[in-house]
mmCIF entry with sequence, helices, sheets and N, C-alpha, C, O atoms, coordinates in Angstrom:
data_MODEL
# 
_entry.id   MODEL 
# 
_entity.id                         1 
_entity.type                       polymer 
_entity.pdbx_number_of_molecules   1 
# 
_entity_poly.entity_id                      1 
_entity_poly.type                           'polypeptide(L)' 
_entity_poly.nstd_linkage                   no 
_entity_poly.nstd_monomer                   no 
_entity_poly.pdbx_seq_one_letter_code       MAQMVSVPKSVIEALNRHGIRYFIIDGELYLDGRQTAKVLRLCDEGKLPKYICG 
_entity_poly.pdbx_seq_one_letter_code_can   MAQMVSVPKSVIEALNRHGIRYFIIDGELYLDGRQTAKVLRLCDEGKLPKYICG 
_entity_poly.pdbx_strand_id                 A 
# 
loop_
_entity_poly_seq.entity_id 
_entity_poly_seq.num 
_entity_poly_seq.mon_id 
_entity_poly_seq.hetero 
1 1  MET n 
1 2  ALA n 
1 3  GLN n 
1 4  MET n 
1 5  VAL n 
1 6  SER n 
1 7  VAL n 
1 8  PRO n 
1 9  LYS n 
1 10 SER n 
1 11 VAL n 
1 12 ILE n 
1 13 GLU n 
1 14 ALA n 
1 15 LEU n 
1 16 ASN n 
1 17 ARG n 
1 18 HIS n 
1 19 GLY n 
1 20 ILE n 
1 21 ARG n 
1 22 TYR n 
1 23 PHE n 
1 24 ILE n 
1 25 ILE n 
1 26 ASP n 
1 27 GLY n 
1 28 GLU n 
1 29 LEU n 
1 30 TYR n 
1 31 LEU n 
1 32 ASP n 
1 33 GLY n 
1 34 ARG n 
1 35 GLN n 
1 36 THR n 
1 37 ALA n 
1 38 LYS n 
1 39 VAL n 
1 40 LEU n 
1 41 ARG n 
1 42 LEU n 
1 43 CYS n 
1 44 ASP n 
1 45 GLU n 
1 46 GLY n 
1 47 LYS n 
1 48 LEU n 
1 49 PRO n 
1 50 LYS n 
1 51 TYR n 
1 52 ILE n 
1 53 CYS n 
1 54 GLY n 
# 
_struct_asym.id          A 
_struct_asym.entity_id   1 
# 
loop_
_struct_conf.conf_type_id 
_struct_conf.id 
_struct_conf.pdbx_PDB_helix_id 
_struct_conf.beg_label_comp_id 
_struct_conf.beg_label_asym_id 
_struct_conf.beg_label_seq_id 
_struct_conf.pdbx_beg_PDB_ins_code 
_struct_conf.end_label_comp_id 
_struct_conf.end_label_asym_id 
_struct_conf.end_label_seq_id 
_struct_conf.pdbx_end_PDB_ins_code 
_struct_conf.beg_auth_comp_id 
_struct_conf.beg_auth_asym_id 
_struct_conf.beg_auth_seq_id 
_struct_conf.end_auth_comp_id 
_struct_conf.end_auth_asym_id 
_struct_conf.end_auth_seq_id 
_struct_conf.pdbx_PDB_helix_class 
_struct_conf.details 
_struct_conf.pdbx_PDB_helix_length 
HELX_P HELX_P1 AA1 LYS A 9  ? ARG A 17 ? LYS A 9  ARG A 17 1 ? 9 
HELX_P HELX_P2 AA2 GLY A 33 ? GLN A 35 ? GLY A 33 GLN A 35 5 ? 3 
HELX_P HELX_P3 AA3 THR A 36 ? ASP A 44 ? THR A 36 ASP A 44 1 ? 9 
HELX_P HELX_P4 AA4 LYS A 50 ? CYS A 53 ? LYS A 50 CYS A 53 1 ? 4 
# 
_struct_conf_type.id          HELX_P 
_struct_conf_type.criteria    ? 
_struct_conf_type.reference   ? 
# 
_struct_sheet.id               AA1 
_struct_sheet.type             ? 
_struct_sheet.number_strands   2 
_struct_sheet.details          ? 
# 
_struct_sheet_order.sheet_id     AA1 
_struct_sheet_order.range_id_1   1 
_struct_sheet_order.range_id_2   2 
_struct_sheet_order.offset       ? 
_struct_sheet_order.sense        anti-parallel 
# 
loop_
_struct_sheet_range.sheet_id 
_struct_sheet_range.id 
_struct_sheet_range.beg_label_comp_id 
_struct_sheet_range.beg_label_asym_id 
_struct_sheet_range.beg_label_seq_id 
_struct_sheet_range.pdbx_beg_PDB_ins_code 
_struct_sheet_range.end_label_comp_id 
_struct_sheet_range.end_label_asym_id 
_struct_sheet_range.end_label_seq_id 
_struct_sheet_range.pdbx_end_PDB_ins_code 
_struct_sheet_range.beg_auth_comp_id 
_struct_sheet_range.beg_auth_asym_id 
_struct_sheet_range.beg_auth_seq_id 
_struct_sheet_range.end_auth_comp_id 
_struct_sheet_range.end_auth_asym_id 
_struct_sheet_range.end_auth_seq_id 
AA1 1 TYR A 22 ? ILE A 25 ? TYR A 22 ILE A 25 
AA1 2 GLU A 28 ? LEU A 31 ? GLU A 28 LEU A 31 
# 
loop_
_atom_site.group_PDB 
_atom_site.id 
_atom_site.type_symbol 
_atom_site.label_atom_id 
_atom_site.label_alt_id 
_atom_site.label_comp_id 
_atom_site.label_asym_id 
_atom_site.label_entity_id 
_atom_site.label_seq_id 
_atom_site.pdbx_PDB_ins_code 
_atom_site.Cartn_x 
_atom_site.Cartn_y 
_atom_site.Cartn_z 
_atom_site.occupancy 
_atom_site.B_iso_or_equiv 
_atom_site.pdbx_formal_charge 
_atom_site.auth_seq_id 
_atom_site.auth_comp_id 
_atom_site.auth_asym_id 
_atom_site.auth_atom_id 
_atom_site.pdbx_PDB_model_num 
ATOM 1   N N  . MET A 1 1  ? -1.210 5.981  -28.347 1.00 0.00 ? 1  MET A N  1 
ATOM 2   C CA . MET A 1 1  ? 0.042  5.998  -27.745 1.00 0.00 ? 1  MET A CA 1 
ATOM 3   C C  . MET A 1 1  ? -0.054 6.297  -26.272 1.00 0.00 ? 1  MET A C  1 
ATOM 4   O O  . MET A 1 1  ? -0.807 7.202  -25.912 1.00 0.00 ? 1  MET A O  1 
ATOM 5   N N  . ALA A 1 2  ? 0.632  5.628  -25.406 1.00 0.00 ? 2  ALA A N  1 
ATOM 6   C CA . ALA A 1 2  ? 0.506  5.720  -24.045 1.00 0.00 ? 2  ALA A CA 1 
ATOM 7   C C  . ALA A 1 2  ? 1.355  6.989  -23.603 1.00 0.00 ? 2  ALA A C  1 
ATOM 8   O O  . ALA A 1 2  ? 2.392  7.284  -24.197 1.00 0.00 ? 2  ALA A O  1 
ATOM 9   N N  . GLN A 1 3  ? 0.870  7.717  -22.541 1.00 0.00 ? 3  GLN A N  1 
ATOM 10  C CA . GLN A 1 3  ? 1.659  8.734  -22.094 1.00 0.00 ? 3  GLN A CA 1 
ATOM 11  C C  . GLN A 1 3  ? 2.542  8.398  -21.208 1.00 0.00 ? 3  GLN A C  1 
ATOM 12  O O  . GLN A 1 3  ? 2.218  7.531  -20.397 1.00 0.00 ? 3  GLN A O  1 
ATOM 13  N N  . MET A 1 4  ? 3.839  8.980  -21.139 1.00 0.00 ? 4  MET A N  1 
ATOM 14  C CA . MET A 1 4  ? 5.008  8.604  -20.310 1.00 0.00 ? 4  MET A CA 1 
ATOM 15  C C  . MET A 1 4  ? 4.679  9.208  -19.049 1.00 0.00 ? 4  MET A C  1 
ATOM 16  O O  . MET A 1 4  ? 4.264  10.367 -19.032 1.00 0.00 ? 4  MET A O  1 
ATOM 17  N N  . VAL A 1 5  ? 4.835  8.473  -17.874 1.00 0.00 ? 5  VAL A N  1 
ATOM 18  C CA . VAL A 1 5  ? 4.689  8.904  -16.557 1.00 0.00 ? 5  VAL A CA 1 
ATOM 19  C C  . VAL A 1 5  ? 6.075  9.146  -16.023 1.00 0.00 ? 5  VAL A C  1 
ATOM 20  O O  . VAL A 1 5  ? 6.918  8.249  -16.043 1.00 0.00 ? 5  VAL A O  1 
ATOM 21  N N  . SER A 1 6  ? 6.325  10.366 -15.536 1.00 0.00 ? 6  SER A N  1 
ATOM 22  C CA . SER A 1 6  ? 7.642  10.676 -14.997 1.00 0.00 ? 6  SER A CA 1 
ATOM 23  C C  . SER A 1 6  ? 7.716  10.358 -13.439 1.00 0.00 ? 6  SER A C  1 
ATOM 24  O O  . SER A 1 6  ? 6.747  10.551 -12.704 1.00 0.00 ? 6  SER A O  1 
ATOM 25  N N  . VAL A 1 7  ? 8.792  9.916  -13.039 1.00 0.00 ? 7  VAL A N  1 
ATOM 26  C CA . VAL A 1 7  ? 8.907  9.643  -11.602 1.00 0.00 ? 7  VAL A CA 1 
ATOM 27  C C  . VAL A 1 7  ? 9.458  10.975 -10.881 1.00 0.00 ? 7  VAL A C  1 
ATOM 28  O O  . VAL A 1 7  ? 10.475 11.530 -11.298 1.00 0.00 ? 7  VAL A O  1 
ATOM 29  N N  . PRO A 1 8  ? 8.806  11.404 -9.892  1.00 0.00 ? 8  PRO A N  1 
ATOM 30  C CA . PRO A 1 8  ? 9.380  12.653 -9.202  1.00 0.00 ? 8  PRO A CA 1 
ATOM 31  C C  . PRO A 1 8  ? 10.765 12.524 -8.744  1.00 0.00 ? 8  PRO A C  1 
ATOM 32  O O  . PRO A 1 8  ? 11.174 11.497 -8.203  1.00 0.00 ? 8  PRO A O  1 
ATOM 33  N N  . LYS A 1 9  ? 11.514 13.590 -8.962  1.00 0.00 ? 9  LYS A N  1 
ATOM 34  C CA . LYS A 1 9  ? 12.869 13.543 -8.576  1.00 0.00 ? 9  LYS A CA 1 
ATOM 35  C C  . LYS A 1 9  ? 13.047 13.292 -7.047  1.00 0.00 ? 9  LYS A C  1 
ATOM 36  O O  . LYS A 1 9  ? 14.023 12.658 -6.645  1.00 0.00 ? 9  LYS A O  1 
ATOM 37  N N  . SER A 1 10 ? 12.106 13.786 -6.196  1.00 0.00 ? 10 SER A N  1 
ATOM 38  C CA . SER A 1 10 ? 12.244 13.492 -4.794  1.00 0.00 ? 10 SER A CA 1 
ATOM 39  C C  . SER A 1 10 ? 12.079 12.020 -4.369  1.00 0.00 ? 10 SER A C  1 
ATOM 40  O O  . SER A 1 10 ? 12.563 11.580 -3.326  1.00 0.00 ? 10 SER A O  1 
ATOM 41  N N  . VAL A 1 11 ? 11.327 11.250 -5.289  1.00 0.00 ? 11 VAL A N  1 
ATOM 42  C CA . VAL A 1 11 ? 11.265 9.721  -5.082  1.00 0.00 ? 11 VAL A CA 1 
ATOM 43  C C  . VAL A 1 11 ? 12.543 9.112  -5.337  1.00 0.00 ? 11 VAL A C  1 
ATOM 44  O O  . VAL A 1 11 ? 13.022 8.272  -4.575  1.00 0.00 ? 11 VAL A O  1 
ATOM 45  N N  . ILE A 1 12 ? 13.119 9.517  -6.406  1.00 0.00 ? 12 ILE A N  1 
ATOM 46  C CA . ILE A 1 12 ? 14.463 8.870  -6.868  1.00 0.00 ? 12 ILE A CA 1 
ATOM 47  C C  . ILE A 1 12 ? 15.513 9.167  -5.833  1.00 0.00 ? 12 ILE A C  1 
ATOM 48  O O  . ILE A 1 12 ? 16.324 8.297  -5.515  1.00 0.00 ? 12 ILE A O  1 
ATOM 49  N N  . GLU A 1 13 ? 15.526 10.465 -5.256  1.00 0.00 ? 13 GLU A N  1 
ATOM 50  C CA . GLU A 1 13 ? 16.522 10.843 -4.217  1.00 0.00 ? 13 GLU A CA 1 
ATOM 51  C C  . GLU A 1 13 ? 16.321 10.000 -2.998  1.00 0.00 ? 13 GLU A C  1 
ATOM 52  O O  . GLU A 1 13 ? 17.319 9.540  -2.443  1.00 0.00 ? 13 GLU A O  1 
ATOM 53  N N  . ALA A 1 14 ? 15.141 9.756  -2.535  1.00 0.00 ? 14 ALA A N  1 
ATOM 54  C CA . ALA A 1 14 ? 14.693 9.062  -1.363  1.00 0.00 ? 14 ALA A CA 1 
ATOM 55  C C  . ALA A 1 14 ? 15.244 7.498  -1.589  1.00 0.00 ? 14 ALA A C  1 
ATOM 56  O O  . ALA A 1 14 ? 15.851 6.892  -0.706  1.00 0.00 ? 14 ALA A O  1 
ATOM 57  N N  . LEU A 1 15 ? 14.984 7.014  -2.720  1.00 0.00 ? 15 LEU A N  1 
ATOM 58  C CA . LEU A 1 15 ? 15.405 5.693  -2.958  1.00 0.00 ? 15 LEU A CA 1 
ATOM 59  C C  . LEU A 1 15 ? 16.926 5.555  -2.974  1.00 0.00 ? 15 LEU A C  1 
ATOM 60  O O  . LEU A 1 15 ? 17.515 4.586  -2.493  1.00 0.00 ? 15 LEU A O  1 
ATOM 61  N N  . ASN A 1 16 ? 17.467 6.506  -3.514  1.00 0.00 ? 16 ASN A N  1 
ATOM 62  C CA . ASN A 1 16 ? 19.120 6.499  -3.483  1.00 0.00 ? 16 ASN A CA 1 
ATOM 63  C C  . ASN A 1 16 ? 19.648 6.681  -2.168  1.00 0.00 ? 16 ASN A C  1 
ATOM 64  O O  . ASN A 1 16 ? 20.644 6.042  -1.828  1.00 0.00 ? 16 ASN A O  1 
ATOM 65  N N  . ARG A 1 17 ? 19.053 7.536  -1.343  1.00 0.00 ? 17 ARG A N  1 
ATOM 66  C CA . ARG A 1 17 ? 19.519 7.859  -0.030  1.00 0.00 ? 17 ARG A CA 1 
ATOM 67  C C  . ARG A 1 17 ? 19.526 6.653  0.847   1.00 0.00 ? 17 ARG A C  1 
ATOM 68  O O  . ARG A 1 17 ? 20.425 6.440  1.661   1.00 0.00 ? 17 ARG A O  1 
ATOM 69  N N  . HIS A 1 18 ? 18.384 5.779  0.640   1.00 0.00 ? 18 HIS A N  1 
ATOM 70  C CA . HIS A 1 18 ? 18.203 4.525  1.400   1.00 0.00 ? 18 HIS A CA 1 
ATOM 71  C C  . HIS A 1 18 ? 18.808 3.328  0.803   1.00 0.00 ? 18 HIS A C  1 
ATOM 72  O O  . HIS A 1 18 ? 18.612 2.259  1.381   1.00 0.00 ? 18 HIS A O  1 
ATOM 73  N N  . GLY A 1 19 ? 19.521 3.348  -0.277  1.00 0.00 ? 19 GLY A N  1 
ATOM 74  C CA . GLY A 1 19 ? 20.054 2.299  -0.923  1.00 0.00 ? 19 GLY A CA 1 
ATOM 75  C C  . GLY A 1 19 ? 19.041 1.345  -1.520  1.00 0.00 ? 19 GLY A C  1 
ATOM 76  O O  . GLY A 1 19 ? 19.357 0.161  -1.637  1.00 0.00 ? 19 GLY A O  1 
ATOM 77  N N  . ILE A 1 20 ? 17.884 1.755  -1.895  1.00 0.00 ? 20 ILE A N  1 
ATOM 78  C CA . ILE A 1 20 ? 16.888 0.846  -2.544  1.00 0.00 ? 20 ILE A CA 1 
ATOM 79  C C  . ILE A 1 20 ? 17.217 0.803  -4.042  1.00 0.00 ? 20 ILE A C  1 
ATOM 80  O O  . ILE A 1 20 ? 17.414 1.840  -4.675  1.00 0.00 ? 20 ILE A O  1 
ATOM 81  N N  . ARG A 1 21 ? 17.276 -0.505 -4.633  1.00 0.00 ? 21 ARG A N  1 
ATOM 82  C CA . ARG A 1 21 ? 17.455 -0.748 -5.914  1.00 0.00 ? 21 ARG A CA 1 
ATOM 83  C C  . ARG A 1 21 ? 16.204 -0.627 -6.694  1.00 0.00 ? 21 ARG A C  1 
ATOM 84  O O  . ARG A 1 21 ? 15.194 -1.162 -6.237  1.00 0.00 ? 21 ARG A O  1 
ATOM 85  N N  . TYR A 1 22 ? 16.147 0.049  -7.881  1.00 0.00 ? 22 TYR A N  1 
ATOM 86  C CA . TYR A 1 22 ? 15.031 0.189  -8.649  1.00 0.00 ? 22 TYR A CA 1 
ATOM 87  C C  . TYR A 1 22 ? 15.410 0.244  -10.071 1.00 0.00 ? 22 TYR A C  1 
ATOM 88  O O  . TYR A 1 22 ? 16.575 0.335  -10.461 1.00 0.00 ? 22 TYR A O  1 
ATOM 89  N N  . PHE A 1 23 ? 14.232 0.178  -10.926 1.00 0.00 ? 23 PHE A N  1 
ATOM 90  C CA . PHE A 1 23 ? 14.308 0.232  -12.285 1.00 0.00 ? 23 PHE A CA 1 
ATOM 91  C C  . PHE A 1 23 ? 13.266 1.180  -12.783 1.00 0.00 ? 23 PHE A C  1 
ATOM 92  O O  . PHE A 1 23 ? 12.205 1.308  -12.173 1.00 0.00 ? 23 PHE A O  1 
ATOM 93  N N  . ILE A 1 24 ? 13.549 1.882  -13.926 1.00 0.00 ? 24 ILE A N  1 
ATOM 94  C CA . ILE A 1 24 ? 12.473 2.768  -14.467 1.00 0.00 ? 24 ILE A CA 1 
ATOM 95  C C  . ILE A 1 24 ? 12.288 2.304  -15.932 1.00 0.00 ? 24 ILE A C  1 
ATOM 96  O O  . ILE A 1 24 ? 13.138 2.568  -16.783 1.00 0.00 ? 24 ILE A O  1 
ATOM 97  N N  . ILE A 1 25 ? 11.239 1.657  -16.193 1.00 0.00 ? 25 ILE A N  1 
ATOM 98  C CA . ILE A 1 25 ? 11.078 1.167  -17.528 1.00 0.00 ? 25 ILE A CA 1 
ATOM 99  C C  . ILE A 1 25 ? 9.838  1.840  -18.160 1.00 0.00 ? 25 ILE A C  1 
ATOM 100 O O  . ILE A 1 25 ? 8.770  1.758  -17.553 1.00 0.00 ? 25 ILE A O  1 
ATOM 101 N N  . ASP A 1 26 ? 9.899  2.457  -19.260 1.00 0.00 ? 26 ASP A N  1 
ATOM 102 C CA . ASP A 1 26 ? 8.766  3.190  -19.948 1.00 0.00 ? 26 ASP A CA 1 
ATOM 103 C C  . ASP A 1 26 ? 8.128  4.157  -19.148 1.00 0.00 ? 26 ASP A C  1 
ATOM 104 O O  . ASP A 1 26 ? 6.940  4.428  -19.323 1.00 0.00 ? 26 ASP A O  1 
ATOM 105 N N  . GLY A 1 27 ? 9.002  4.844  -18.052 1.00 0.00 ? 27 GLY A N  1 
ATOM 106 C CA . GLY A 1 27 ? 8.522  5.820  -17.169 1.00 0.00 ? 27 GLY A CA 1 
ATOM 107 C C  . GLY A 1 27 ? 7.832  5.236  -15.936 1.00 0.00 ? 27 GLY A C  1 
ATOM 108 O O  . GLY A 1 27 ? 7.380  5.995  -15.078 1.00 0.00 ? 27 GLY A O  1 
ATOM 109 N N  . GLU A 1 28 ? 7.744  3.967  -15.830 1.00 0.00 ? 28 GLU A N  1 
ATOM 110 C CA . GLU A 1 28 ? 7.209  3.369  -14.584 1.00 0.00 ? 28 GLU A CA 1 
ATOM 111 C C  . GLU A 1 28 ? 8.233  2.912  -13.663 1.00 0.00 ? 28 GLU A C  1 
ATOM 112 O O  . GLU A 1 28 ? 9.213  2.311  -14.104 1.00 0.00 ? 28 GLU A O  1 
ATOM 113 N N  . LEU A 1 29 ? 8.097  3.141  -12.438 1.00 0.00 ? 29 LEU A N  1 
ATOM 114 C CA . LEU A 1 29 ? 8.965  2.741  -11.279 1.00 0.00 ? 29 LEU A CA 1 
ATOM 115 C C  . LEU A 1 29 ? 8.775  1.342  -10.842 1.00 0.00 ? 29 LEU A C  1 
ATOM 116 O O  . LEU A 1 29 ? 7.652  0.940  -10.538 1.00 0.00 ? 29 LEU A O  1 
ATOM 117 N N  . TYR A 1 30 ? 9.900  0.520  -10.793 1.00 0.00 ? 30 TYR A N  1 
ATOM 118 C CA . TYR A 1 30 ? 9.763  -0.800 -10.325 1.00 0.00 ? 30 TYR A CA 1 
ATOM 119 C C  . TYR A 1 30 ? 10.887 -0.971 -9.263  1.00 0.00 ? 30 TYR A C  1 
ATOM 120 O O  . TYR A 1 30 ? 12.063 -0.687 -9.487  1.00 0.00 ? 30 TYR A O  1 
ATOM 121 N N  . LEU A 1 31 ? 10.427 -1.449 -8.117  1.00 0.00 ? 31 LEU A N  1 
ATOM 122 C CA . LEU A 1 31 ? 11.390 -1.608 -7.105  1.00 0.00 ? 31 LEU A CA 1 
ATOM 123 C C  . LEU A 1 31 ? 12.003 -3.069 -7.046  1.00 0.00 ? 31 LEU A C  1 
ATOM 124 O O  . LEU A 1 31 ? 11.322 -4.011 -7.452  1.00 0.00 ? 31 LEU A O  1 
ATOM 125 N N  . ASP A 1 32 ? 13.241 -3.263 -6.562  1.00 0.00 ? 32 ASP A N  1 
ATOM 126 C CA . ASP A 1 32 ? 13.818 -4.623 -6.625  1.00 0.00 ? 32 ASP A CA 1 
ATOM 127 C C  . ASP A 1 32 ? 12.878 -5.418 -5.584  1.00 0.00 ? 32 ASP A C  1 
ATOM 128 O O  . ASP A 1 32 ? 12.745 -4.957 -4.450  1.00 0.00 ? 32 ASP A O  1 
ATOM 129 N N  . GLY A 1 33 ? 12.299 -6.474 -5.917  1.00 0.00 ? 33 GLY A N  1 
ATOM 130 C CA . GLY A 1 33 ? 11.603 -7.218 -4.991  1.00 0.00 ? 33 GLY A CA 1 
ATOM 131 C C  . GLY A 1 33 ? 12.222 -7.862 -3.944  1.00 0.00 ? 33 GLY A C  1 
ATOM 132 O O  . GLY A 1 33 ? 11.548 -8.278 -3.002  1.00 0.00 ? 33 GLY A O  1 
ATOM 133 N N  . ARG A 1 34 ? 13.615 -8.023 -3.990  1.00 0.00 ? 34 ARG A N  1 
ATOM 134 C CA . ARG A 1 34 ? 14.322 -8.564 -2.910  1.00 0.00 ? 34 ARG A CA 1 
ATOM 135 C C  . ARG A 1 34 ? 14.533 -7.646 -1.799  1.00 0.00 ? 34 ARG A C  1 
ATOM 136 O O  . ARG A 1 34 ? 15.107 -8.073 -0.797  1.00 0.00 ? 34 ARG A O  1 
ATOM 137 N N  . GLN A 1 35 ? 14.134 -6.424 -1.857  1.00 0.00 ? 35 GLN A N  1 
ATOM 138 C CA . GLN A 1 35 ? 14.181 -5.463 -0.872  1.00 0.00 ? 35 GLN A CA 1 
ATOM 139 C C  . GLN A 1 35 ? 12.794 -5.025 -0.256  1.00 0.00 ? 35 GLN A C  1 
ATOM 140 O O  . GLN A 1 35 ? 12.666 -3.978 0.378   1.00 0.00 ? 35 GLN A O  1 
ATOM 141 N N  . THR A 1 36 ? 11.821 -5.867 -0.484  1.00 0.00 ? 36 THR A N  1 
ATOM 142 C CA . THR A 1 36 ? 10.512 -5.685 -0.017  1.00 0.00 ? 36 THR A CA 1 
ATOM 143 C C  . THR A 1 36 ? 10.512 -5.387 1.502   1.00 0.00 ? 36 THR A C  1 
ATOM 144 O O  . THR A 1 36 ? 9.922  -4.387 1.910   1.00 0.00 ? 36 THR A O  1 
ATOM 145 N N  . ALA A 1 37 ? 11.079 -6.127 2.255   1.00 0.00 ? 37 ALA A N  1 
ATOM 146 C CA . ALA A 1 37 ? 11.071 -5.944 3.803   1.00 0.00 ? 37 ALA A CA 1 
ATOM 147 C C  . ALA A 1 37 ? 11.640 -4.609 4.171   1.00 0.00 ? 37 ALA A C  1 
ATOM 148 O O  . ALA A 1 37 ? 11.129 -3.934 5.065   1.00 0.00 ? 37 ALA A O  1 
ATOM 149 N N  . LYS A 1 38 ? 12.730 -4.203 3.470   1.00 0.00 ? 38 LYS A N  1 
ATOM 150 C CA . LYS A 1 38 ? 13.363 -2.972 3.759   1.00 0.00 ? 38 LYS A CA 1 
ATOM 151 C C  . LYS A 1 38 ? 12.452 -1.759 3.264   1.00 0.00 ? 38 LYS A C  1 
ATOM 152 O O  . LYS A 1 38 ? 12.489 -0.697 3.886   1.00 0.00 ? 38 LYS A O  1 
ATOM 153 N N  . VAL A 1 39 ? 11.714 -1.898 2.254   1.00 0.00 ? 39 VAL A N  1 
ATOM 154 C CA . VAL A 1 39 ? 10.921 -0.760 1.704   1.00 0.00 ? 39 VAL A CA 1 
ATOM 155 C C  . VAL A 1 39 ? 9.710  -0.665 2.722   1.00 0.00 ? 39 VAL A C  1 
ATOM 156 O O  . VAL A 1 39 ? 9.320  0.439  3.101   1.00 0.00 ? 39 VAL A O  1 
ATOM 157 N N  . LEU A 1 40 ? 9.097  -1.893 3.177   1.00 0.00 ? 40 LEU A N  1 
ATOM 158 C CA . LEU A 1 40 ? 8.104  -1.816 4.050   1.00 0.00 ? 40 LEU A CA 1 
ATOM 159 C C  . LEU A 1 40 ? 8.448  -1.143 5.488   1.00 0.00 ? 40 LEU A C  1 
ATOM 160 O O  . LEU A 1 40 ? 7.709  -0.368 6.094   1.00 0.00 ? 40 LEU A O  1 
ATOM 161 N N  . ARG A 1 41 ? 9.559  -1.540 5.851   1.00 0.00 ? 41 ARG A N  1 
ATOM 162 C CA . ARG A 1 41 ? 10.004 -0.898 7.191   1.00 0.00 ? 41 ARG A CA 1 
ATOM 163 C C  . ARG A 1 41 ? 10.172 0.624  7.016   1.00 0.00 ? 41 ARG A C  1 
ATOM 164 O O  . ARG A 1 41 ? 9.737  1.399  7.868   1.00 0.00 ? 41 ARG A O  1 
ATOM 165 N N  . LEU A 1 42 ? 10.858 1.080  5.815   1.00 0.00 ? 42 LEU A N  1 
ATOM 166 C CA . LEU A 1 42 ? 11.063 2.419  5.694   1.00 0.00 ? 42 LEU A CA 1 
ATOM 167 C C  . LEU A 1 42 ? 9.657  3.275  5.462   1.00 0.00 ? 42 LEU A C  1 
ATOM 168 O O  . LEU A 1 42 ? 9.508  4.434  5.849   1.00 0.00 ? 42 LEU A O  1 
ATOM 169 N N  . CYS A 1 43 ? 8.712  2.541  4.801   1.00 0.00 ? 43 CYS A N  1 
ATOM 170 C CA . CYS A 1 43 ? 7.408  3.064  4.823   1.00 0.00 ? 43 CYS A CA 1 
ATOM 171 C C  . CYS A 1 43 ? 6.760  3.260  6.111   1.00 0.00 ? 43 CYS A C  1 
ATOM 172 O O  . CYS A 1 43 ? 6.195  4.317  6.394   1.00 0.00 ? 43 CYS A O  1 
ATOM 173 N N  . ASP A 1 44 ? 6.832  2.212  6.936   1.00 0.00 ? 44 ASP A N  1 
ATOM 174 C CA . ASP A 1 44 ? 6.261  2.322  8.341   1.00 0.00 ? 44 ASP A CA 1 
ATOM 175 C C  . ASP A 1 44 ? 6.875  3.308  9.122   1.00 0.00 ? 44 ASP A C  1 
ATOM 176 O O  . ASP A 1 44 ? 6.203  3.897  9.968   1.00 0.00 ? 44 ASP A O  1 
ATOM 177 N N  . GLU A 1 45 ? 8.201  3.601  8.937   1.00 0.00 ? 45 GLU A N  1 
ATOM 178 C CA . GLU A 1 45 ? 8.916  4.653  9.667   1.00 0.00 ? 45 GLU A CA 1 
ATOM 179 C C  . GLU A 1 45 ? 8.699  6.043  9.069   1.00 0.00 ? 45 GLU A C  1 
ATOM 180 O O  . GLU A 1 45 ? 9.266  7.006  9.585   1.00 0.00 ? 45 GLU A O  1 
ATOM 181 N N  . GLY A 1 46 ? 7.915  6.192  8.019   1.00 0.00 ? 46 GLY A N  1 
ATOM 182 C CA . GLY A 1 46 ? 7.697  7.394  7.364   1.00 0.00 ? 46 GLY A CA 1 
ATOM 183 C C  . GLY A 1 46 ? 8.948  7.995  6.659   1.00 0.00 ? 46 GLY A C  1 
ATOM 184 O O  . GLY A 1 46 ? 9.052  9.216  6.535   1.00 0.00 ? 46 GLY A O  1 
ATOM 185 N N  . LYS A 1 47 ? 9.908  7.126  6.191   1.00 0.00 ? 47 LYS A N  1 
ATOM 186 C CA . LYS A 1 47 ? 11.102 7.761  5.603   1.00 0.00 ? 47 LYS A CA 1 
ATOM 187 C C  . LYS A 1 47 ? 11.005 7.661  4.050   1.00 0.00 ? 47 LYS A C  1 
ATOM 188 O O  . LYS A 1 47 ? 11.916 8.158  3.388   1.00 0.00 ? 47 LYS A O  1 
ATOM 189 N N  . LEU A 1 48 ? 9.999  7.074  3.450   1.00 0.00 ? 48 LEU A N  1 
ATOM 190 C CA . LEU A 1 48 ? 9.801  7.126  2.024   1.00 0.00 ? 48 LEU A CA 1 
ATOM 191 C C  . LEU A 1 48 ? 8.508  7.851  1.603   1.00 0.00 ? 48 LEU A C  1 
ATOM 192 O O  . LEU A 1 48 ? 7.489  7.806  2.293   1.00 0.00 ? 48 LEU A O  1 
ATOM 193 N N  . PRO A 1 49 ? 8.592  8.482  0.507   1.00 0.00 ? 49 PRO A N  1 
ATOM 194 C CA . PRO A 1 49 ? 7.298  9.193  0.026   1.00 0.00 ? 49 PRO A CA 1 
ATOM 195 C C  . PRO A 1 49 ? 6.137  8.345  -0.180  1.00 0.00 ? 49 PRO A C  1 
ATOM 196 O O  . PRO A 1 49 ? 6.206  7.132  -0.377  1.00 0.00 ? 49 PRO A O  1 
ATOM 197 N N  . LYS A 1 50 ? 5.046  9.043  -0.125  1.00 0.00 ? 50 LYS A N  1 
ATOM 198 C CA . LYS A 1 50 ? 3.651  8.343  -0.393  1.00 0.00 ? 50 LYS A CA 1 
ATOM 199 C C  . LYS A 1 50 ? 3.580  7.788  -1.701  1.00 0.00 ? 50 LYS A C  1 
ATOM 200 O O  . LYS A 1 50 ? 2.870  6.807  -1.919  1.00 0.00 ? 50 LYS A O  1 
ATOM 201 N N  . TYR A 1 51 ? 4.252  8.332  -2.584  1.00 0.00 ? 51 TYR A N  1 
ATOM 202 C CA . TYR A 1 51 ? 4.370  7.874  -4.114  1.00 0.00 ? 51 TYR A CA 1 
ATOM 203 C C  . TYR A 1 51 ? 4.719  6.406  -4.059  1.00 0.00 ? 51 TYR A C  1 
ATOM 204 O O  . TYR A 1 51 ? 4.210  5.649  -4.886  1.00 0.00 ? 51 TYR A O  1 
ATOM 205 N N  . ILE A 1 52 ? 5.583  5.934  -3.106  1.00 0.00 ? 52 ILE A N  1 
ATOM 206 C CA . ILE A 1 52 ? 6.102  4.620  -3.037  1.00 0.00 ? 52 ILE A CA 1 
ATOM 207 C C  . ILE A 1 52 ? 5.102  3.861  -2.049  1.00 0.00 ? 52 ILE A C  1 
ATOM 208 O O  . ILE A 1 52 ? 4.656  2.765  -2.389  1.00 0.00 ? 52 ILE A O  1 
ATOM 209 N N  . CYS A 1 53 ? 4.784  4.377  -0.959  1.00 0.00 ? 53 CYS A N  1 
ATOM 210 C CA . CYS A 1 53 ? 4.227  3.638  0.295   1.00 0.00 ? 53 CYS A CA 1 
ATOM 211 C C  . CYS A 1 53 ? 2.584  3.679  0.002   1.00 0.00 ? 53 CYS A C  1 
ATOM 212 O O  . CYS A 1 53 ? 1.813  2.811  0.412   1.00 0.00 ? 53 CYS A O  1 
ATOM 213 N N  . GLY A 1 54 ? 2.232  4.719  -0.698  1.00 0.00 ? 54 GLY A N  1 
ATOM 214 C CA . GLY A 1 54 ? 0.737  4.897  -1.088  1.00 0.00 ? 54 GLY A CA 1 
ATOM 215 C C  . GLY A 1 54 ? -0.200 4.052  -0.343  1.00 0.00 ? 54 GLY A C  1 
ATOM 216 O O  . GLY A 1 54 ? -1.407 4.117  -0.576  1.00 0.00 ? 54 GLY A O  1 
# 
């Protein structure tokens, strides 16, 4: 049986703060692909956690 991975609360808060749409399925975080440019820009600006920008 696979172990459930929980998404850190700080990551969810950062996504919500910047209006990034996401899904959590079976403990895995999936970002809305239509917002890729926005996510990349926020990563470049250091506004999203390394959990996302890694």
